[in-house]
Legacy VTK file of the C-alpha trace (Angstrom):
# vtk DataFile Version 3.0
C-alpha trace
ASCII
DATASET POLYDATA
POINTS 806 float
57.326 -33.990 58.476
54.724 -36.386 59.840
52.561 -33.426 60.965
52.798 -31.577 57.671
50.236 -33.633 55.764
47.399 -33.157 58.330
48.162 -29.436 58.408
47.854 -29.182 54.643
44.587 -31.104 54.761
43.309 -28.870 57.517
44.283 -25.747 55.590
42.646 -27.144 52.464
39.453 -27.907 54.356
39.428 -24.463 55.938
40.026 -22.867 52.549
37.224 -24.899 51.012
34.917 -24.018 53.886
35.845 -20.378 53.507
35.203 -20.540 49.767
31.715 -22.057 50.132
30.687 -20.254 53.308
28.392 -17.952 51.325
25.627 -19.189 49.012
25.686 -18.224 45.341
22.678 -15.979 45.890
22.895 -14.036 49.111
19.256 -12.952 49.473
16.246 -15.114 48.616
13.656 -12.670 49.919
10.489 -12.142 47.902
10.384 -8.821 46.105
7.622 -6.426 45.236
6.642 -6.312 41.576
7.304 -2.818 40.257
6.023 -1.330 37.019
7.919 1.607 35.557
7.115 3.847 32.626
9.451 4.176 29.672
11.212 7.113 31.352
11.812 5.120 34.552
8.995 6.693 36.569
7.252 4.190 38.795
3.579 3.795 37.902
2.517 1.067 40.337
3.780 -1.765 42.512
2.510 -4.851 44.331
3.713 -5.640 47.849
5.997 -8.681 48.239
4.529 -12.007 49.302
5.876 -11.566 52.862
4.034 -8.262 53.283
7.120 -6.080 52.823
7.597 -3.216 50.426
10.897 -4.596 49.157
11.629 -3.517 45.603
13.962 -5.550 43.353
17.653 -4.889 43.928
18.841 -1.564 42.567
21.257 -1.463 39.650
22.688 1.945 40.537
22.907 4.404 43.449
22.680 8.160 43.366
25.859 10.044 44.116
24.152 11.990 46.915
22.921 8.900 48.721
26.268 7.111 48.403
28.180 10.071 49.844
25.693 10.499 52.684
25.743 6.779 53.495
29.522 6.437 53.528
29.953 9.630 55.551
27.539 8.346 58.175
28.273 4.613 58.262
31.658 3.747 56.790
34.055 6.480 55.681
36.821 3.951 54.916
34.575 1.587 52.972
36.626 1.703 49.777
39.917 0.970 51.605
39.142 -1.868 54.055
38.781 -5.595 53.182
35.325 -5.920 54.760
36.487 -5.382 58.339
37.855 -2.106 59.723
40.244 -2.863 62.649
40.292 0.782 63.744
36.511 0.920 63.904
36.366 -2.376 65.788
38.948 -1.128 68.347
37.083 2.149 68.798
33.809 0.239 69.335
35.391 -2.019 71.964
36.700 0.959 73.937
33.308 2.734 73.742
31.460 -0.374 74.912
33.853 -0.929 77.835
33.475 2.665 78.989
29.681 2.505 78.716
29.374 -0.904 80.306
27.060 -2.014 77.502
27.011 -2.335 73.732
26.674 1.159 72.313
28.671 0.624 69.122
29.175 -2.419 66.933
32.032 -1.158 64.808
30.477 -2.903 61.836
31.387 -1.945 58.314
28.728 -1.747 55.607
29.963 -5.119 54.374
29.395 -6.627 57.817
25.937 -5.061 57.946
25.099 -6.758 54.634
26.143 -10.065 56.204
24.007 -9.367 59.276
20.973 -8.668 57.057
21.670 -11.853 55.099
21.821 -13.860 58.373
18.454 -12.427 59.468
19.394 -10.820 62.803
21.518 -13.360 64.609
22.333 -12.605 68.248
24.775 -9.734 68.787
27.595 -11.454 70.684
31.330 -11.956 70.254
30.974 -15.253 68.403
28.382 -13.907 65.928
30.502 -10.813 65.404
33.478 -13.015 64.558
31.390 -14.994 62.067
30.230 -11.728 60.482
33.840 -10.631 60.087
34.838 -13.870 58.348
31.826 -13.766 56.013
32.399 -10.073 55.303
35.905 -10.723 54.014
34.521 -13.520 51.819
31.853 -11.171 50.502
34.538 -8.643 49.582
36.290 -11.295 47.485
33.109 -12.129 45.590
31.626 -8.703 44.907
32.931 -5.303 43.947
32.566 -2.442 46.396
29.821 -0.925 44.247
27.835 -4.147 44.274
28.161 -4.476 48.054
26.747 -0.970 48.393
23.848 -1.956 46.140
23.165 -5.030 48.270
23.094 -2.897 51.400
20.867 -0.241 49.878
18.468 -2.880 48.518
17.992 -4.775 51.800
18.424 -2.215 54.569
15.348 -1.663 56.795
13.751 1.786 56.534
10.976 1.547 59.090
7.766 -0.428 59.271
7.431 -2.776 56.316
9.620 -0.678 54.028
12.850 -2.328 52.922
15.472 -0.956 50.527
16.370 2.494 49.290
14.068 2.452 46.251
10.957 1.479 48.220
11.824 4.018 50.939
12.369 6.780 48.405
8.936 6.226 46.843
7.090 5.680 50.114
8.562 8.649 51.979
9.231 11.133 49.188
7.251 9.920 46.147
10.218 9.852 43.770
13.070 7.705 42.526
16.160 7.329 44.702
18.249 8.895 41.938
16.213 12.093 42.291
16.659 12.581 46.069
17.733 15.915 47.518
20.669 16.137 49.952
18.266 16.281 52.908
16.321 13.243 51.690
19.514 11.295 50.972
20.829 12.114 54.441
17.597 11.036 56.094
17.626 7.678 54.312
21.315 7.247 55.177
20.686 7.529 58.929
17.305 5.785 59.067
18.458 2.111 58.886
20.574 2.810 61.994
17.322 3.272 63.954
14.377 2.533 61.620
11.859 2.665 64.470
12.383 6.435 64.710
10.220 7.013 61.659
6.745 6.340 62.919
3.614 8.256 61.912
3.535 11.396 63.997
6.286 10.354 66.420
10.037 10.742 66.997
10.554 13.262 64.232
12.695 15.517 66.454
15.531 13.011 67.188
15.424 11.816 63.585
15.749 15.384 62.323
18.667 15.947 64.704
20.498 12.879 63.320
19.827 13.994 59.753
21.032 17.536 60.423
24.247 16.317 62.078
24.980 14.301 58.957
24.206 17.332 56.779
26.728 19.305 58.831
29.368 16.630 58.156
28.603 16.661 54.464
28.929 20.443 54.444
32.313 20.217 56.172
33.412 17.649 53.593
32.661 20.281 50.944
29.827 18.527 49.132
27.631 21.673 49.104
27.696 25.281 50.254
26.229 26.957 53.343
23.066 28.120 51.563
22.352 24.562 50.432
22.930 23.412 54.013
20.332 25.828 55.378
17.821 24.852 52.717
18.435 21.156 53.349
17.879 21.533 57.106
14.636 23.389 56.406
13.153 20.402 54.560
10.501 18.659 56.710
10.688 15.101 57.995
7.964 12.865 56.501
5.426 11.943 59.152
4.419 8.597 57.614
4.898 6.468 54.516
2.803 7.343 51.479
0.839 4.890 49.370
2.598 3.762 46.204
1.125 4.964 42.875
-1.612 2.862 41.309
-1.321 3.851 37.648
-1.555 0.988 35.102
-2.304 -1.384 37.966
-3.985 -3.908 35.665
-0.931 -4.062 33.420
1.112 -4.789 36.540
-1.209 -7.720 37.256
-0.812 -8.886 33.666
2.955 -8.791 34.108
2.638 -10.968 37.222
0.463 -13.437 35.294
3.058 -13.405 32.517
5.632 -14.732 35.000
7.281 -11.456 36.004
6.375 -11.437 39.703
9.054 -9.914 41.900
10.688 -8.100 38.999
11.034 -4.494 37.963
9.042 -4.141 34.725
10.562 -1.466 32.555
7.594 -0.899 30.249
6.983 1.043 27.066
4.230 3.123 28.687
4.276 6.889 28.313
3.848 8.082 31.923
2.161 11.370 30.983
-0.154 9.748 28.451
-1.026 6.904 30.828
-2.180 9.337 33.497
-4.064 11.465 31.015
-5.888 8.513 29.489
-6.725 7.248 32.957
-8.186 10.640 33.828
-10.231 10.753 30.593
-11.696 7.317 31.283
-12.508 8.225 34.887
-14.173 11.492 33.892
-16.463 9.723 31.427
-17.078 6.881 33.840
-18.308 9.330 36.494
-21.154 10.263 34.119
-21.762 6.711 32.889
-22.222 5.523 36.472
-25.360 7.636 36.654
-26.829 5.217 34.107
-25.619 2.125 35.948
-22.534 1.607 33.753
-19.725 0.902 36.207
-16.644 -0.105 34.221
-14.528 1.133 31.341
-11.124 0.377 29.838
-8.825 1.889 27.210
-5.719 0.795 25.347
-3.317 2.897 23.251
-0.878 1.140 20.893
1.986 2.743 19.005
1.677 1.250 15.511
5.186 1.950 14.270
7.125 0.782 17.336
4.518 -1.924 18.080
4.432 -1.027 21.755
1.825 -0.242 24.416
1.679 3.444 25.328
-1.306 3.482 27.709
-3.102 0.630 29.455
-6.195 1.297 31.548
-7.582 -2.151 32.250
-10.509 -0.750 34.207
-11.573 2.288 36.170
-9.858 1.909 39.515
-10.348 4.003 42.638
-8.523 2.724 45.709
-11.148 4.196 48.020
-13.993 2.395 46.240
-12.517 -0.941 45.241
-15.774 -2.563 44.133
-18.097 -3.116 41.175
-15.633 -5.286 39.283
-12.797 -2.744 39.288
-10.238 -5.512 39.780
-11.204 -7.114 36.434
-8.803 -6.295 33.613
-11.376 -5.895 30.863
-8.683 -5.409 28.213
-7.961 -9.133 28.622
-11.570 -10.220 29.293
-13.559 -12.140 26.686
-16.621 -10.140 25.645
-19.103 -10.242 22.769
-17.485 -8.430 19.846
-20.606 -6.704 18.544
-19.816 -5.274 15.099
-16.053 -4.991 15.498
-15.321 -7.813 13.049
-17.182 -6.242 10.125
-14.217 -4.216 8.789
-12.010 -7.326 8.813
-14.614 -9.232 6.781
-14.970 -6.292 4.368
-11.194 -6.246 3.853
-11.079 -10.031 3.392
-13.661 -9.889 0.592
-11.753 -7.110 -1.161
-8.468 -8.950 -0.682
-9.722 -12.070 -2.426
-11.522 -10.289 -5.251
-14.998 -11.310 -4.105
-16.339 -7.766 -3.934
-15.574 -4.181 -4.893
-15.568 -1.335 -2.348
-19.008 -0.126 -3.447
-20.663 -3.374 -4.502
-24.412 -3.251 -3.919
-25.507 -5.613 -1.129
-29.006 -6.746 -0.083
-30.483 -5.001 2.949
-33.851 -6.641 3.504
-35.254 -8.802 6.320
-33.810 -12.311 6.222
-34.565 -15.434 8.175
-32.286 -18.359 8.895
-32.863 -21.417 10.997
-32.492 -20.234 14.622
-31.056 -16.913 13.446
-32.979 -13.812 12.450
-30.584 -10.881 12.077
-31.908 -7.336 12.139
-30.372 -3.928 11.634
-29.836 -1.981 14.838
-32.425 0.622 13.744
-34.890 -2.071 12.578
-34.991 -0.232 9.246
-33.848 -1.479 5.830
-32.534 0.146 2.658
-33.360 -2.680 0.282
-29.899 -2.477 -1.254
-26.863 -0.540 -0.076
-23.267 -0.050 -1.204
-20.750 -2.127 0.741
-18.677 0.815 2.010
-21.826 2.601 3.176
-23.031 -0.570 4.882
-19.725 -0.714 6.734
-19.697 2.947 7.746
-23.300 2.645 8.971
-22.620 -0.764 10.532
-25.652 -2.384 8.925
-26.146 -5.959 10.072
-28.020 -7.512 7.130
-25.385 -6.635 4.491
-22.694 -7.921 6.855
-24.472 -11.276 7.113
-24.677 -11.453 3.306
-20.951 -10.684 3.096
-20.202 -13.509 5.533
-22.389 -15.843 3.479
-20.377 -14.915 0.408
-16.995 -15.331 2.133
-17.995 -18.401 4.153
-17.982 -18.477 7.936
-15.529 -21.433 8.168
-13.102 -19.439 6.044
-13.588 -16.270 8.095
-13.224 -18.282 11.298
-9.790 -19.455 10.153
-8.820 -15.979 8.980
-9.491 -14.470 12.406
-7.635 -17.229 14.209
-4.628 -16.883 11.938
-4.576 -13.163 12.764
-4.298 -13.970 16.471
-7.878 -14.195 17.770
-7.514 -16.975 20.348
-11.029 -16.667 21.772
-12.564 -18.548 18.809
-11.969 -21.896 20.497
-15.022 -23.632 19.054
-15.600 -24.948 15.508
-16.905 -22.473 12.949
-20.373 -24.088 12.942
-20.712 -23.240 16.633
-20.791 -19.547 15.717
-22.258 -19.673 12.213
-23.360 -16.443 10.574
-23.922 -14.825 13.974
-20.146 -14.535 14.278
-20.216 -11.224 12.420
-22.848 -9.703 14.738
-21.252 -10.475 18.095
-22.006 -14.184 18.201
-18.389 -14.774 19.145
-16.230 -13.352 21.908
-13.010 -11.396 21.699
-10.743 -9.299 23.883
-9.895 -5.648 23.502
-6.220 -6.663 23.604
-6.449 -8.990 20.598
-8.833 -6.859 18.545
-6.768 -3.698 18.993
-3.636 -5.616 18.037
-5.284 -7.048 14.918
-6.269 -3.553 13.781
-2.761 -2.335 14.607
-1.454 -5.124 12.377
-3.681 -3.874 9.563
-2.457 -0.294 10.021
1.171 -1.435 10.174
0.756 -3.585 7.039
-0.594 -0.624 5.075
2.073 1.796 6.300
4.947 -0.664 5.886
3.883 -1.770 2.400
4.403 1.722 1.003
7.654 2.068 2.932
9.182 -1.091 1.485
9.665 0.222 -2.023
10.461 -0.956 -4.561
9.753 -4.629 -3.734
6.506 -3.800 -1.818
6.763 -6.984 0.195
4.765 -8.192 3.190
6.267 -9.281 6.492
4.685 -11.791 8.837
5.877 -9.673 11.760
3.473 -6.886 10.749
0.805 -8.745 12.709
2.940 -9.454 15.778
1.162 -8.264 18.907
2.434 -5.194 20.739
4.846 -5.570 23.637
4.768 -3.632 26.880
8.220 -4.412 28.283
10.570 -4.380 25.307
10.187 -8.082 24.528
8.836 -9.474 21.257
5.335 -10.944 21.128
4.458 -13.114 18.164
0.892 -13.305 16.932
-0.804 -15.974 19.092
-1.203 -19.236 17.191
-4.896 -19.861 17.601
-5.076 -22.525 14.894
-4.065 -25.350 17.224
-6.533 -24.559 20.013
-9.883 -25.257 18.398
-12.094 -28.308 18.233
-12.126 -29.481 14.627
-15.448 -30.420 13.084
-13.956 -31.307 9.720
-10.317 -32.354 9.788
-9.846 -32.282 6.023
-11.374 -28.800 5.675
-9.248 -27.439 8.508
-6.111 -29.053 7.077
-6.705 -27.476 3.682
-7.394 -24.070 5.178
-4.281 -24.254 7.316
-2.212 -25.254 4.311
-3.564 -22.269 2.400
-2.562 -19.993 5.240
0.942 -21.463 5.302
1.339 -20.912 1.574
0.849 -17.176 2.032
1.860 -16.704 5.630
3.473 -13.307 5.123
0.227 -11.625 4.083
-2.932 -11.606 6.149
-4.674 -8.881 4.141
-3.476 -6.886 1.161
-2.540 -3.250 1.620
-5.137 -2.159 -0.941
-7.966 -4.007 0.819
-6.946 -2.396 4.121
-6.755 1.071 2.550
-10.307 0.860 1.163
-11.523 -0.521 4.494
-10.001 2.362 6.446
-11.397 4.785 3.869
-14.905 3.450 4.552
-14.305 3.575 8.318
-13.305 7.218 7.998
-16.931 7.980 7.125
-18.417 6.551 10.328
-20.632 9.212 11.905
-18.890 10.773 14.892
-20.747 11.534 18.120
-21.466 14.909 19.712
-19.198 17.824 18.922
-17.094 15.676 16.584
-19.994 15.160 14.173
-18.934 18.121 12.011
-15.247 17.185 11.996
-14.918 17.528 8.203
-15.609 21.247 8.451
-12.317 21.836 10.280
-9.041 21.641 8.409
-7.215 20.782 11.627
-9.441 17.784 12.407
-7.709 14.416 12.660
-8.558 11.737 10.145
-9.364 8.584 12.093
-10.586 5.247 10.784
-12.848 3.902 13.487
-15.570 1.419 14.314
-17.999 0.912 17.153
-19.648 -2.226 18.438
-22.602 -3.008 20.683
-23.308 -6.491 21.987
-26.712 -8.109 22.259
-28.613 -6.940 25.325
-26.568 -3.717 25.591
-23.857 -5.441 27.633
-20.775 -4.121 25.840
-19.957 -0.846 24.124
-16.834 -0.818 21.945
-14.894 1.721 19.912
-11.610 1.186 18.077
-9.868 3.864 16.018
-6.639 3.937 14.041
-4.206 6.238 12.283
-0.752 5.428 10.865
0.674 6.248 14.301
-1.787 4.935 16.885
-4.571 2.456 17.562
-6.932 3.332 20.403
-9.376 0.777 21.785
-12.154 1.482 24.296
-14.605 -0.813 26.064
-17.470 0.341 28.293
-19.917 -1.770 30.268
-20.327 -3.745 33.475
-17.719 -6.366 34.320
-20.459 -8.723 35.552
-22.184 -8.601 32.153
-25.255 -6.631 33.215
-26.815 -4.813 30.280
-27.999 -1.222 30.537
-30.128 0.975 28.248
-27.938 3.397 26.340
-24.902 1.146 26.611
-23.881 1.383 22.964
-20.568 1.873 21.288
-21.542 5.194 19.724
-22.991 6.697 22.908
-20.736 5.316 25.640
-17.389 4.321 24.100
-16.903 6.649 21.122
-16.704 9.900 23.145
-13.862 8.383 25.187
-12.103 7.310 22.002
-12.058 10.801 20.511
-11.012 12.431 23.767
-8.036 10.072 23.866
-7.110 10.886 20.269
-7.254 14.574 21.204
-4.686 13.823 23.909
-2.294 12.166 21.450
0.340 13.959 19.383
-0.577 15.098 15.872
-1.354 12.188 13.557
-1.359 11.746 9.780
-3.374 9.681 7.298
-2.591 6.602 5.230
-1.170 6.903 1.729
-2.911 4.769 -0.923
-0.903 1.682 -1.961
-0.936 2.526 -5.671
1.181 -0.522 -6.531
-1.818 -2.721 -5.642
-4.514 -0.546 -7.180
-5.776 -0.003 -10.691
-8.239 2.317 -12.428
-11.266 0.445 -13.752
-14.730 1.285 -15.159
-17.289 0.774 -12.383
-21.054 0.997 -12.604
-22.120 3.954 -10.486
-25.458 2.508 -9.391
-24.424 -1.035 -8.486
-20.760 -0.558 -7.581
-19.846 -3.603 -9.676
-17.613 -3.574 -12.714
-19.396 -1.870 -15.593
-21.426 -4.046 -17.908
-22.514 -3.325 -21.506
-25.862 -2.281 -20.043
-24.576 0.127 -17.389
-26.212 3.560 -17.455
-23.526 5.591 -15.650
-19.887 4.545 -15.554
-17.125 5.977 -13.358
-13.447 5.234 -13.784
-12.198 4.763 -10.231
-9.426 3.084 -8.261
-10.111 -0.467 -7.114
-7.901 -3.239 -5.710
-6.251 -5.202 -8.505
-7.959 -8.333 -7.197
-11.268 -6.601 -7.946
-10.706 -7.072 -11.674
-11.811 -10.677 -11.103
-15.267 -9.667 -9.864
-18.363 -9.934 -12.019
-19.947 -7.182 -14.072
-23.083 -5.510 -12.744
-25.938 -8.063 -12.491
-28.520 -5.337 -11.908
-28.563 -3.830 -15.397
-30.425 -5.272 -18.316
-31.270 -4.305 -21.871
-35.051 -4.001 -22.241
-37.316 -3.156 -25.178
-40.223 -0.755 -24.739
-43.147 0.373 -26.804
-43.355 3.942 -28.054
-45.094 5.118 -24.899
-42.282 3.648 -22.739
-45.031 2.306 -20.487
-44.649 -1.392 -21.346
-42.024 -3.897 -22.210
-42.501 -5.617 -25.538
-40.851 -8.198 -27.755
-40.945 -9.232 -31.385
-44.033 -11.397 -30.782
-46.157 -8.331 -30.125
-44.342 -5.303 -31.537
-42.471 -4.632 -34.774
-38.771 -4.322 -34.139
-38.634 -0.939 -35.854
-41.157 0.436 -33.366
-39.298 -0.779 -30.272
-37.328 1.598 -28.068
-34.326 -0.052 -26.428
-33.081 1.110 -23.062
-30.696 0.037 -20.297
-32.465 -0.404 -16.972
-31.357 -0.696 -13.345
-33.398 -3.572 -11.916
-33.410 -4.814 -8.325
-35.062 -8.060 -7.177
-38.618 -7.441 -5.914
-37.743 -7.870 -2.244
-34.901 -5.345 -2.448
-36.876 -2.964 -4.656
-39.727 -2.845 -2.112
-37.457 -1.207 0.490
-35.050 0.542 -1.874
-37.640 2.774 -3.534
-38.828 4.033 -0.136
-35.403 5.595 0.457
-34.634 6.336 -3.198
-37.580 8.140 -4.809
-35.704 8.368 -8.113
-35.701 4.593 -8.484
-37.883 3.681 -11.460
-39.533 0.280 -11.511
-39.220 -1.837 -14.618
-42.353 -1.393 -16.817
-44.591 -4.481 -16.971
-44.750 -6.732 -19.998
-47.614 -5.685 -22.258
-50.544 -8.091 -22.003
-50.439 -9.116 -25.665
-46.769 -10.084 -25.474
-45.393 -13.534 -24.814
-41.967 -14.941 -24.440
-40.530 -16.297 -21.197
-37.042 -15.152 -22.160
-38.003 -11.643 -21.209
-39.944 -12.547 -18.113
-38.395 -11.334 -14.912
-39.156 -12.068 -11.285
-42.139 -9.911 -10.421
-42.634 -10.934 -6.779
-40.797 -12.566 -3.913
-41.726 -13.741 -0.452
-40.211 -11.861 2.474
-41.315 -14.488 4.984
-41.104 -17.424 5.334
-37.829 -18.403 3.695
-37.579 -21.546 1.568
-38.259 -24.699 3.624
-38.571 -22.645 6.804
-39.450 -24.297 10.102
-41.597 -22.153 12.382
-43.124 -22.386 15.836
-46.548 -20.985 16.550
-46.700 -20.061 20.252
-49.764 -20.221 22.434
-50.631 -17.005 24.254
-51.737 -16.501 27.856
-55.389 -17.001 26.863
-54.559 -20.439 25.464
-55.015 -19.340 21.860
-52.535 -20.025 19.075
-50.701 -16.974 17.753
-50.268 -16.260 14.043
-47.380 -16.410 11.608
-47.172 -13.283 9.453
-46.574 -13.987 5.751
-45.358 -11.119 3.539
-44.782 -10.771 -0.210
-43.039 -8.047 -2.234
-44.432 -7.288 -5.736
-43.021 -5.026 -8.412
-46.413 -3.358 -8.989
-47.269 -1.464 -5.843
-51.053 -1.697 -6.290
-51.153 -5.240 -7.592
-53.800 -7.668 -6.350
-52.591 -10.985 -4.897
-54.646 -14.126 -4.234
-53.455 -16.372 -1.388
-53.841 -20.160 -1.069
-52.739 -22.502 1.728
-52.566 -26.188 0.779
-54.937 -25.504 -2.188
-57.443 -23.729 0.086
-58.229 -20.148 -0.909
-57.466 -17.685 1.919
-58.208 -14.234 0.532
-56.850 -11.292 -1.444
-54.484 -8.463 -0.563
-53.818 -5.209 -2.386
-50.953 -2.726 -1.886
-49.327 -4.089 1.236
-49.235 -7.873 0.910
-49.268 -9.161 4.496
-51.382 -12.043 5.810
-51.514 -13.560 9.312
-52.099 -17.326 9.502
-52.172 -20.005 12.175
-51.747 -23.340 10.349
-51.620 -26.631 12.210
-48.408 -28.512 12.856
-46.975 -30.266 9.837
-45.820 -29.557 6.268
-47.602 -26.846 4.288
-47.437 -25.033 0.966
-48.488 -21.442 0.503
-49.221 -20.224 -3.036
-49.660 -16.608 -4.131
-51.006 -15.636 -7.571
-51.179 -12.084 -8.944
-53.778 -10.624 -11.280
-51.589 -11.375 -14.327
-51.224 -15.038 -13.428
-47.701 -14.904 -11.992
-47.355 -17.611 -9.375
-45.198 -17.862 -6.234
-44.975 -21.031 -4.127
-43.221 -21.640 -0.817
-42.987 -24.804 1.320
-42.677 -24.552 5.105
-43.163 -26.650 8.220
-44.959 -25.781 11.454
-43.402 -27.446 14.501
-45.257 -28.496 17.605
-44.760 -26.306 20.645
-46.398 -26.958 23.970
-47.736 -23.898 25.761
-50.425 -22.689 28.082
LINES 1 807
806 0 1 2 3 4 5 6 7 8 9 10 11 12 13 14 15 16 17 18 19 20 21 22 23 24 25 26 27 28 29 30 31 32 33 34 35 36 37 38 39 40 41 42 43 44 45 46 47 48 49 50 51 52 53 54 55 56 57 58 59 60 61 62 63 64 65 66 67 68 69 70 71 72 73 74 75 76 77 78 79 80 81 82 83 84 85 86 87 88 89 90 91 92 93 94 95 96 97 98 99 100 101 102 103 104 105 106 107 108 109 110 111 112 113 114 115 116 117 118 119 120 121 122 123 124 125 126 127 128 129 130 131 132 133 134 135 136 137 138 139 140 141 142 143 144 145 146 147 148 149 150 151 152 153 154 155 156 157 158 159 160 161 162 163 164 165 166 167 168 169 170 171 172 173 174 175 176 177 178 179 180 181 182 183 184 185 186 187 188 189 190 191 192 193 194 195 196 197 198 199 200 201 202 203 204 205 206 207 208 209 210 211 212 213 214 215 216 217 218 219 220 221 222 223 224 225 226 227 228 229 230 231 232 233 234 235 236 237 238 239 240 241 242 243 244 245 246 247 248 249 250 251 252 253 254 255 256 257 258 259 260 261 262 263 264 265 266 267 268 269 270 271 272 273 274 275 276 277 278 279 280 281 282 283 284 285 286 287 288 289 290 291 292 293 294 295 296 297 298 299 300 301 302 303 304 305 306 307 308 309 310 311 312 313 314 315 316 317 318 319 320 321 322 323 324 325 326 327 328 329 330 331 332 333 334 335 336 337 338 339 340 341 342 343 344 345 346 347 348 349 350 351 352 353 354 355 356 357 358 359 360 361 362 363 364 365 366 367 368 369 370 371 372 373 374 375 376 377 378 379 380 381 382 383 384 385 386 387 388 389 390 391 392 393 394 395 396 397 398 399 400 401 402 403 404 405 406 407 408 409 410 411 412 413 414 415 416 417 418 419 420 421 422 423 424 425 426 427 428 429 430 431 432 433 434 435 436 437 438 439 440 441 442 443 444 445 446 447 448 449 450 451 452 453 454 455 456 457 458 459 460 461 462 463 464 465 466 467 468 469 470 471 472 473 474 475 476 477 478 479 480 481 482 483 484 485 486 487 488 489 490 491 492 493 494 495 496 497 498 499 500 501 502 503 504 505 506 507 508 509 510 511 512 513 514 515 516 517 518 519 520 521 522 523 524 525 526 527 528 529 530 531 532 533 534 535 536 537 538 539 540 541 542 543 544 545 546 547 548 549 550 551 552 553 554 555 556 557 558 559 560 561 562 563 564 565 566 567 568 569 570 571 572 573 574 575 576 577 578 579 580 581 582 583 584 585 586 587 588 589 590 591 592 593 594 595 596 597 598 599 600 601 602 603 604 605 606 607 608 609 610 611 612 613 614 615 616 617 618 619 620 621 622 623 624 625 626 627 628 629 630 631 632 633 634 635 636 637 638 639 640 641 642 643 644 645 646 647 648 649 650 651 652 653 654 655 656 657 658 659 660 661 662 663 664 665 666 667 668 669 670 671 672 673 674 675 676 677 678 679 680 681 682 683 684 685 686 687 688 689 690 691 692 693 694 695 696 697 698 699 700 701 702 703 704 705 706 707 708 709 710 711 712 713 714 715 716 717 718 719 720 721 722 723 724 725 726 727 728 729 730 731 732 733 734 735 736 737 738 739 740 741 742 743 744 745 746 747 748 749 750 751 752 753 754 755 756 757 758 759 760 761 762 763 764 765 766 767 768 769 770 771 772 773 774 775 776 777 778 779 780 781 782 783 784 785 786 787 788 789 790 791 792 793 794 795 796 797 798 799 800 801 802 803 804 805
């Protein structure tokens, strides 16, 4: 009995050692990162950190490969406990007869252990260790899982490891799609992986494969015809390159912490390749103009998933010119892409109606002088037309009305993380590309708008909003919340930011109302399409697409984003290094790609109006405001309900005329019974100056008759185009050392009026017709005074700043 206790201890220690002899995770090898399409097709992969093409462990094996493997390596796999005594005995006899090791007698389980132990010496001791560990492995894993471990880590020649990597590199398809000949080849290859070398040893490898095919035929797995066809299949001469579709999304996945994993994405394999081809075809032409890069993104609005992701034009043979940059995630100047969001925000909060008349005249701000892209002006233009034509001046006026701090917060709450500076850093230039954004975030914001509009109508009868409508799209089946940009900005006014954030929290389920989005998309539908798509309305089969282009300052970025209830497509074109090129505009470079991609998509529909948020109201046809008592033409049209809070038309007035209708009069100069009353559409002088050039039917307000008095009827007869009130200007010195001039300009209601100019009480001269005067005043404060022939007076203070020059 005295020896029993030590024996028990020894047995316990041996049992414990046996139990812990294998680590919890058998293989710690680095894996390749693999990106698959929604249907399982591999689109691209990155080699593992150790330089091996070793794909993540497989979760299933094809029936053909399993049968071929077991027939060749281990016919009794499912019946032995990890070690096959008969196979070991047969191997010993063969080795003794040969006088050297010609057979190891290893089971597949033992081979898994040998791969785990990284090629220990092949001797009796190591073989014994393998046998012990193999039995332990059998206790831990099922037979199926042991097969998966083997298939995932077996060597297949060169730097190719595992069945999945070998299947793609040698045959260009998934392991589950292998033919009998391919399965047989991959079953025999790990036995002698050096046989598969480019252009060498194909004959002995084919002989091994064919012998296995003969065995499989004898086992009854296929008929004689299939055997002959299988033997006729060629042996691959060398590994192929892995696909490189959606390579930039693969890199994004790695950055998102998914390195070494198999990314099962939401991409449509066919669409991804087609979009990639469209972008490359256009890029081949754009390169002739020095435009090297382009990207495109397709989002499925309803499922909130990514369907195509072309981060940049990528050609493996010419990996240069910034092709590695994923421009979908790059911060670039937004151009005009924020204008529709601002338009919708104004409608949402009842600050404007869809057709409200907006100023479109030259304006000057301190350090900011916006201009329309065409350098032409309409004087006044309806808001929806300004949006469809992407006019800059009306957009600046809209941002003034809404407030750039407020708009700054709105964009950040919608997920725009690139606005990481205070609102004052961007100012009014924010709406014209003075801020940066990414194609990823902008496309997702527009997808959120489209989803909000579609979902609102689908949530009858409560018509509620959901915060998740603005969640960003996912590419791998996970859920992405809208990025919280509100906490990543430098605050310039803590109290203002706190109040704005509180307002957002109070209504955090609604970013924009469905009605405001519907009118915005309706205006975007009218954007002029390029090339052959220009006459799209003439074809009943044409797709309705709400879309917007953008062009950054210096022609560095060309954008186009389009949306339907089903899809959002975003396109960027330019040079990754920021080099600008002539002709690099959204309409010329990006829009053609956008419409080609939409042509490649399935049939789309159009948005239904959210009638629950809309109401019929009388609207003044000329001004687009709510009708006033003095409106001349009134239309009853649909507007957002919030629009009922807007003001009546400020451009219509009741005026009294003499019998000739040539002059305005009042009771001081004309008997009331002789007066003719009329409603008149009146624009401010500055707007009228440009408006009547494009609208010949515009009739100026008649002047007040000279014998009439009464300031109550006096209206503004002239306005100064430049300088603005309290402007500060520099007067440069040219190359000859002479001071340049500042050009002053005045708009007057009477086209042929005569104006007398004075600077600091010094008479300068007279202008008639076009009222422009060039001056070069000295540094300091000045006052310019303009008086017309009827005594109307206009005064403007300004300051000339010193500027050193040669």
